[in-house]
N, C-alpha and C positions, 0 to 999 in steps of 0.2 A: 533806659527802661525804668518804669516805676511800678509800684504795687497799687492796686485799686482799692482805695479806702472807702468808697461810697456804699458799696453793697453790704448788707448785713450778713451775718454768718449763722442765722437761726434757721437755716433750712433743715428739712427733715433728713437726717442721715440715713443712708441706705447701705446695706452690706455690699461691698464691691462684688460684682459678678464676674464671671469669666468672660473677658472681652472677646467677642468674635473678631478675628483679624480682618483687616480691610479686604483682603482677598478672599474672605471666607464665605460669601454668600453668592447665590446664583439666582438672581431674580430681578424683579422689577427694578429698573434702574440699576441693573446688576452692578454689584459692588465693584467688581473689577472687570467688568465686561462680560457679565453673564447674561443668562436669559432674563426676560422681564418678569419680575415678581415683586410684590408690594414692598417687602422690606429687604429685598434681595440685593444681590451683589451689585456690582457697580459698573458703571460705564462712565463715559465722560459726557459732560453736559452738552447736548447738541440740540438743534432746533427742529421743531416739527412744523413743517409747512403744510398748508392745505386749508380746506374749508370743511364745513360740517358734512358736506356730501362727498368729500374726497375719500378715496380709498385709504385704508389704514396703512401706515408706513411699513409696519411689519410685513404685511402681505405683499406690498409693492417691492420692498427690498428683497424678499425671498425670490420673487420673480426675476429681479435684476441679477441676483447671484446665479440663478440657474442659467440665464442668458450668458453671463460672463464666463461661467465654467465651461459651457458648450463652446464658446469662442476660444478659450484657452486650449481646450481639448483638440479643437480643429488645428490650431497652430502647432500643437505638439505632434499631431499625426503627420504633419507635413515635414517634420524634421527627420533626418536620417537616424539620429541616435535618441530614442525615447528614454525616459527615466527607467532605470532597471528596477524590477520589482522582485524582487525576490519571490420518610417523609413527612416534615412539617416545617413551617416558618420558624425562624429564630425569633421567638416572640409571637405576638398575635398578628392577625391581619391588620388590626388597627395600628400596630407599630409600623408596618410597611407604609400604610397610608400616611401616617404622621411623619415618617421620614421624608416622603416625597413632598408633602405639604410644607414641611419645615424648610426645605430648600427653596420651594416656590415662594414662600412668604419671607424668606430671609432669616427665619428663626435659627437655622443652623447652617453652617457652611457646607459646601460641597466637599467631596473627599479631599483629604489633605495630602494625598500622595504627591510627592515632588513639589510641594509648595512650602515656602517660608511664610511667616506670618503676614508679610506685607504685600506680596504680589497680587496682581489683579486676577480675579476669578472669572471664569466663563463657564457657563453650563454647556454640557455636551449636547449640541443640537445638530440636526442633519446638515443645515446650511446656515452660514452667517447671513444676517438680513442685509440686503442691499436693495435700493430702489431701482426699478428698471428704466430703460430708455428705449423707446419713447414711454411717456406716462401711460400706465395701464388703465384699463377700463374696469368697471365693476365685474365684468365677466371674468377678469383675470384673478379675482380674489380667490385664494385657496379656500375651498369649501370645508366645512367641518366634516368629520367622519360621518358616513351614512349611519342612520340609526341601526340598520341591520348589522353593519360591521361592528358597531359598538356592542351590540347585543351578543354577537358570537364571541367577541373578545372577553366580554364579561363572564360568559359561561366558562371559558378556559381559566380565567382568573379565579373563579369560584372553586374550580376543581383543585387548584393549587393553594387554596386558602388565602388568596390575596383579595383585598377589597374591590368590589366591582366599581367603586367610585373612580378607580384608576383607568377604567376601560377607555374613556374618550382619549386620554393622553397616550395610552399604549397604542390605540388604533391610529392616532395621528403620527406617532413616532415611527411605527413599523410599516405604515402604509398599507397598500392593498394586500389582502391575504394575511393580515396580521395574526388572526387566530391560528391559521395553519403554521405560520412561522414560529409562533410562541409554543405551540404544541410540539412541533418538531425539535425546537431548540429553546427550552425554558430560560436559558441564560440570556436570551435576547431581551429579557426584562431589564437587564443592566443598561440598555440604551435609553431608558427613561430617566431623565435627570432626577437625582435624589435617591435612587435605588442603590443600596449598598451590596457588595458581593455576598455577605452573609444572608441577606434577605433573598437575593436571587437563588442562592444555594438552597434555602428552605423551600422556596417555591418549586424548584426543580425536584427536590426530594419528594414533595407531595405529589407531583405529576408523574415522576418516573419510577418511584418506589425503589426496588432493589437494583434497578439499572443505574441509579445515580451514584456517582462516586467522584472523589477529588481528581481522579485521573481521566475523567471524561474529556475527550478531545474538544467537544463543544465548549466545555467550561474553560479550558485553557485558552481557546481562541477568543472567547468573549472577554475574558479577563485581560488578555493582551490589548484588545481594542479599548477596553475601559481604562486601563492604565495610561494608554497613549492620549486618550481624551482628558484624563485628569492632568497629565503633563501639559497639555495645551491650555487648560484652565490656569495653570501656574506660569504660562508664558512661553513654554518650550514648543518649538516646531518639530522636534524629533528628540529621541532619547538615545544615549549610549546603550548599546546592546547589553553590556554587563549590568547596567543599572536596571534595565527592564527585566532581565532574567532574575535579578536579585529580588525585585519587587514581586514577581510572580511566585518565587519561592516563599516569600512572606505570606502569601495568600494560599499556601498549602498546595501549590501545583507541583506534583511529583517530578515532572520533567519539564522545566521551564524552556529549555532549548527546543524541545519538540512542540511546545505550545506556540512559540514564536514562529517556527517553521510552518506550522499549520495555518497560522494567520497569514503568512506570506503566500503560501500555496493557494489560499482561497481569495487572494487579492484584497484582504482586509487591511494590509499594511504593506509598506515598501521598505527595502533595505538599501543602504548606501554605504560606500566605502570612500571616505575622504582622506586623502594623503595628509599626513602630519608633517610639520616642519621638523627637519632633522638638524642636529648640530653641525654635521659635516655633509654637505650636499654630495649626492652620488656622482661619480665620474661617468661620463658618457660611454666610455668603453668598458665599464665594469657592470656587466649584465647581472651578475649575482647580487651586487649591491642594490641595483635598481629594483630587482625582484623582491628584495628584502626590505624595501622602504616601508616604514611603519605606516599603518593606516588606522583610521578611526571608523569603527562600524557603528552606524546609526540606524535606528528603525523609526519610521514615522508614518503618519496617515497620508493618504494620497492628496487630500485637499490642500494640505500645507506644503507638500512636496511640489505640487503643481504651481502653487502661488509663489514659492521661492524661486523656482526656475523661471517662471514668467516674469517676475520682477527683474532678475538678472538679465534675461533676454531683452526686456523692454528698456532697461537702462543702457545696455550696450547699443541698442538700436538708436536711442536718442543721441548718444555720443557720435556714432558713426554716420548718422544722417545729417549732421550739421553741415550746411553748405560751406564749401571751401572759400568761395568768394561771397562776401557780404557787403552790400552797398550801404547798409545802415550806418548813419553817422553817430556811432557810439562815442567816439572821442569828444564830440561837442557836448553830449549828454553828461559824460563824466566831468568835463571841465566846468559845467554849471552846478555841480554838486560839490560837497566837501566831506572830508573825514572818511568815516567808514562807508557812507553812502556812495561816494565816488569810487572807493575801492571795490564795492560790490558791483557797481555798474561796469567797471573795467573788467572784472572777472567774468561777468555774464557776456560781455562783448566777445570774448575769445573762447568760450567753452559752452558746451551743450548742457552740462550739469554743474551746479555750484552749490556748496553747502554753506549756510549762513547761520552763525550761532550768536546768541545773546539773550538778554532778559527782555522784559516788557518794553523797555525804552528802545530796543533795537528794531522794533516793528516800524518805527519811523523811517529807518533805512530801507526796509522792504517797500514801504509806501513810496519813497522817493524813486526807487527803481521802477515801480509800476507806472507812476506818472511820467517818468522820463521815457519809458518805452512807448507809452501812449502818444506822447508828443512826436516820437519818431515814426508814427504811423503803424506801430505794431499792435496786434490784438493781445493785450496783456490782462491777466486776471490773477487774483490772489484768493486762495481757498483757506478759510479758517476751520478749525475743528468744531466750533460751536457758533450759534447765532450771536452770542454775546461777543465772541471774538470777531465775527464779521462786522458787527455794529462798531466796535472800537476801531477796527481797521478802516472802515469807511470814513470815520472822523479824521483819521490820519491822512487818508487820501485827500480829503477836503483841505486840510491844512497844507499839504504838500502842493496841491494844485494852485492854491491862492495864499502864499505865505504873507502877503501884504494886506490880506483881507478882501481884495477885489476878486470877484468870481466871474468867470465867463459864463455866458448863457448855456444852460444845459449841463453844467459841470456836476451838479449834485446827482442828477440821474446817471451820468457816466460813472461816478464814484460808487453809487449803489450797485450798478450792474457789474463793475469790476471786482467788488468784494462779494464773495460767495462763501457758502459752506462746502466742505468736502462732500457731504451726503447730497446736497442740492446739486452740485456740479455733476456727480456721477449719475444722478437721476435725470438730469436734463431739465430740472425744475428751476435751476439758476445758472447764470453764466451764458456762454456762447452757444450751447447746444452742440450737436454732433453733425459731421458731414455725412456724405453718402456711404463712406467706408466705416462709419461708426466711431471715428476719432473726434476729439474736441476741435472746434473751429477756433483755434488760437495760435499765437506765435510764442507766447511766454506764459508759463504757469509758475506762480510762487505759492508753495504749499507752506502755510504757517502752522505752528504747533506740530512740527514734524515728529517729535518724539511720540506723539499719540497715534502715529500710523502703525496699525498692525500689518502683518504680512499680506493678508488678503486685500485689504484696502489699498495698500501701496502697489500691489500687483495690478489691480484694476486701474489705478491712475496711470501707471506706466504703459499698460496696454492701450490706454485711450489717447495717449499723446500722438499727434501726427508727426510724420517725418519732418525734420527740420526745425521742430519746436525746441525751445530752451526750457529747462526745468531748474528751479531754485527750491531747495528744501531748507526752510528756515525755522529755527526753534531754540529753546533753552535746554541744553543737554542735562541740566541739573534736576529737571522735574521727573516725576514718575513716568515709567514707560507705558506703552499702550495697554489698554484693557485686554485686548486680544493677543494671540500668540505672536512672537517675534520681538525683535529690538532693532527695527529697520534703521532708524536714524543713527543709533549707536554703532551698528555694524558698518554703515556707510562712512561714518567719521573715522572709525578704526581702520578701514581699508586704505585710506589716504591715496585714492586714485583720482580724486577730483579736487579742484581748488576749494579751500576753506577760508571763509572770511569771518573773522571773529570781531564782533562789534566792540568798539571802544567807548560806547555810550552807557554810562552806569545808570541803574534805576535810581531815581531821586529819593531824598528824604530819609528819615530814620528807618522806615520799613525797608526801603531799598538797601540801605547800609546793612541792616540786620540780615536780610535774606542773602545778600552777596557774600557775607562772611560765612553763613551756613553752607553755601555752595562750595567753599574751599575747606570745610571741616572745622570752622571756628564759630562758636556761639559767643559773640561779643556783646558786651553791654553798650548800648548806643545811647547817645544823648537825645532825649525826646522831650523837649521843653513844652510842647503842646500835647503831651500824653498820647502821642501817636502810637506808642507801644506800651501796654500795661500788663503787668503780671499779676494774676489773681491766685494766690496760694489757697489750696483746699486740702482738707484732711482725708476725705473719702469720696466715693462716687455719689452718694446722696447729696453731699454739699456741693459737688461739682455741678449736678443738675440744677440745684437751687440757685447757685450763683450765675449759671449760664442764663437762666430765665430772667433773672434780675438785670443782667447786662443787656440782653436783647430788648426787653420790654421797658426798662427804666433808665439805666445808667448811660448807655450809649446815646439814645435819643436826647436825653437831657444835657449831656456834656458836649455832644458834637453835632446835634441837630440831624442825626442820621436816623430815619424811621426804621422800625423793626423789619419792614419788608426789604430794606436795603442792607441788612446784616445777614451774613451767612454763617451758620454754626457748622463746624467741621470737627469730626471725631474719628479715631482710628478704626472703629468697627461698628457693626450693626447691633451686636449682642452686648450683654453685660448691663450693669446698673447705670452706666453712663454712655451707652451706645446710641446709635441713631434712633432706635425705637423708643427707648426711655426718654431721650431728649425731645423727640417729636411729640410724644404723648404729653409731656409737661408743657411744651411750648404751645401746643394746640389748646390745652386747658386754659392757658393764660391769654393767648392772643385771639383765638377763635373757637370758644367753647361751643359744643353742640353734641347732639346725640349720635352723630355719624349715621344718619338715616339712609345715606346713599352708599351702601357697601362699606360703611366705616368712615365715609367722608361727608363733609358739609360744604355748602357754598362758601367761598372765601378761604378754604383750606389751601395752604401752600403745599404743593405736591412735587414729586419727582416721577416723571413718566418715562418708561422705557419702551419706545416704539420698536426697538430691535435690540438684539444682543449687543452689549458693549456700549450702548448710548443711553444717556439719561437727559431728559428735557425738564427743566424747571418750569413750573406753571402754577395756575390757580384753578380750583374747582369753580365752575360757573353754575351748573345745575345737572339734574339727571332726569331722564325720561325713558320711554320705551326703547329708544335707539341706543341708550347707554349713558355713560358718564361724560358730560360736556366739560372740556377744559379750555383754558386759554394758555397757550405755550408759545413763547417767543413772538407774541403779538398775533398769533394765528389761532383760529378756533380748531379744536380737535375733538372728535368723538371717539371714545373708547368703548367698544361693544361690551355688553354686560359680562359675557363669558370671559373677557380678557382683563377685566378690572382687577381681579384678585392677583393676577400674575404680573401686571404691568404698571400698576399705580401704587405709590406709597407716599406717606407724608414727607415733605421736603424742607422743613425749616432747618433740619440737621442733615448733612450729607457726609460721606467719607471723602477723603482727599482725591481718590480716583474719580469719584463722581464730580467733584468740583474743579478738576484740573483745568477745564476750559473757561472757568468763570473769573471775573474780577469784579468785586463789589466795593462800595465805599467802606464797609466795615466787615471784619471777620472775627468770630470768636472761636478759637481753637481749644478744644477740650481734651485734656490729657489726664484721664483718671489713672490711678495707680495700677489697676489691673491691665492697662494697655501698654505698660513699659516695654514688654517683649516685642510688641508690634512696631515699634518706632524705628525708622531708618532715616538717614540723612535726606534722601529724596522725598520721603513722606513729609518730613518737617519743612523742607525747602518749598514743597508744593503747597502745603497747607498755609504756611505763613505768607506766602507770596500771593494769596488770593485777595489780600486786603489792599485797598488803595489809600485810604485816609487814616484808618484806625485799626489796630490789631490788639485784641485782648487774648491773653493766654491763660486759661483756667488750668493751673499747674498743680498736679498731684503726683508727679513721677520722680520727684527729687532729682538725683544726679543722672537718672536714666536719659534725660533730655540731652544734656551735654555729652554724655557717652555715645548716644546714637549719632549725634552730629559729627563727632570726632572719629568714630570707629565702625559704624555700621553702614556700608555702602549699599547700592542697589544689588538685589539678589541676582546672580548670573542666570542667564537663560541659554539653553542649548539651541542653536540654529545652524542651518547649513549655508546661509547666505554668504558668509565670508569666503568659504571655499568656492562657491559658485561664482562670486565676483572675481576671484583670483583666476579662475579658469576662463571666464568670458570677457572680462574687461581688462585690457592691457594696462600695466602700470606705466605711467609716463616716464620717459627717460629723465635722469637727473640733469638739472640745468636747462 
C-alpha cells in the first residue's frame, strides 16, 4: 500500500460531526434496509426494471408480499401444529414532525434499541416490499389515503398537538378507520416510522388528559411492538424475553411482564420456547430431567415467525423431494470441470441443497455449474442480489459457455436469461416464470450473494421452489449480513446439515490479497506496484471531504483513466461532517452543480433510489415533469411519483457499505473520518474495500481504529429462531 501524494491538503477543515452509524437511517435507499427516504437508511443495491408507464416497484412488491403471506398462512393452516402464540407533547408539534422527517430524510437514525453502530437498519413498515406474480396492473397500485380519511386523521392529530402534515402518513400506516384507531389508542402513533416513545406519550397525554399514565395497558402493548420492530431494524427476528422486559422497564413501563402478556393476548406478538443445548443430555428414562431441560423464551412478531417457519419447511421439502433415482449424467459434467468447480458439481449431483462459499472469483465456479446443468438438459438459473451482480455473472456464463472464444448460436440470449436478480425472479419479470402451482419452472437455482438474503426473501424463494429442484446458496460469508432481519446464510452454514463447498480460488491482485487478509482478521500491507491500493491520511472530517472530491474528480481519472462515474465513494454513515450527505453535497457541487430545481435534484445527478425497503438502486436523474422524477436505473427508465421523491431518492455519489454491498466498480474511495471509528467492524471494512476492482483509495482518519476493528470487532450477533427450527425439521446426516 502507498500514500497518495497527488492531492493537496488545502481543503476547508470542518469540525468532525457525530457520524450516523451505517445502520442508523431509515429511508430512501435505506441505509441498512429501511424504508425509502432520501438520505435514509440503506439497502443493498438492486435493479429497477420497467418502463416509464410501469407500475412503481414499491407498490408491486407490496402486492406480492401480501400474496406470499396469504400463501404462507394457507400452508400453516393445513399443518397440525401451528405456531404457538402466546397533557402535551415533549417539545412542540414541530419537534414531532421534525423527528419523522429526520428519519424519512436520513438526517437521524431510527431508534437505537438493540442496535450496535454497524448493523443494517430497517424502518418499521407494515409489509416488506415484494413484487407480485403475475405482474400487476395499474389497478393494483395501492391508492393514496382518501382526502376525507386524511382530513379526519388531521383533526385527531391537531387535538393531540401533533402537526397535521403527518396525517397522510398516519392514515396510510394505520389504514381504514385510522382516526378512530388513533383516538381509541393514541400510542398507535408509534407505528409511524420516526415517532419516538416520548413523542407518542405527549400526544396521548394531550388526547387523554388525566386518563393517561405510564401504566396504561395500551402504552405497554404499543411499546412492546415498537421494541420488537426496532429489534428487527437491528437484524433480530425475535428477542429474548428478559431483554424485552428490561427494555420496557427502561421506558418506564411499571409491569413489563404484563405488557408483554397483553401484546401476546392481543395477537400483536408471539412467544416461543426453544430448547437449549445442555452439557449432559437427558436420559430417556429420567422424566424429571427431561421436564427440567432448559429452554430459551423468545418473543417475536408474527411476520418474522411465519417467515422462519416457512423457510425451515421449504428447505426440508427441497431435501425430501429430491428424486431417489436420477438419470442425469452428473459424473460426466464433473469430469469436464476442475478444482472447486468439479467439487461443486459433484455435491449438487447428490444433494438437494448445497452451500458454496468464496469471494468474487468463486462466482466462476457457480457459472460453471449453471452451464454444466444447462448442457445436461436442466433448467438452471442463477439469481444475484443486484443488477450489477447479474451483469457480472452473465459475463462469467459467457466465458464458461465458450472458454475458447467460440460461441454457439443463441448462447448470449441463454446466458442473459439464466442470470437474473432475486427481485426479478420473485416478481416473474425475469427468469423462467411460474407454473400452475405458483412455483418456479426450473430444476436448479443458484442464489448468489446469499448473505444478503433476509428471512422473508429467503422464505419466499424456498416456498417458490418446485418439488425435485436443487438449491445452491453461494456467497461470501465475510461480507455484511442482510439489510433486513435474519442471518440466513450464517445460520445455514452453522447448522452443518448440508454439504459445504469452500472455493479454493483466491481473488486476484493486491486488492484481493488485502481483502482476503481482512477476512481472517489481518490488516496486511500489500505490495501494490501499480498503486492499486493507496492510503490518503487526513486530519479531520473537513479534509476528508476535500480529499475525497479531489480523488474522484481529479486523481483517480488522471492516474488510472477511471472516470468519476465509475468510482464509488463509501463511508460508514449518513450523518456527520463526512457522512454521505456531506460528501454527496460536495461531490455534486464539483461534478454536477445546479440549483436542484427538481426537488433538490438536477438532470445528470447520480442518485440512490429505494423502490422498496432494504433495496437501493443506483441511477441518474434524467428529467422531471408532471408525472414525477424520471430516472435511469440499471439501464431501465423509472418514474418516481412526486409524492415519493422525498422519501425514496437521494444523491448517490457516496453510499454506505450496506448500500454498496452488491456493487463492484473499477474504483472505490472508502472514507474513514475520525468520528466514525466506533462504527467500524471487520465485515464493514471487508465489504467496503471489496467493492473496488482496479483501484482502492482509503481516506484514512481513524488512526489505529482501522486495524483494531479488523482484528477485534466481528459481526454483531443477531437473535433468530432458524437454528432451532432447522434442528427440529431437518435431520442431521449420519456421520460417514
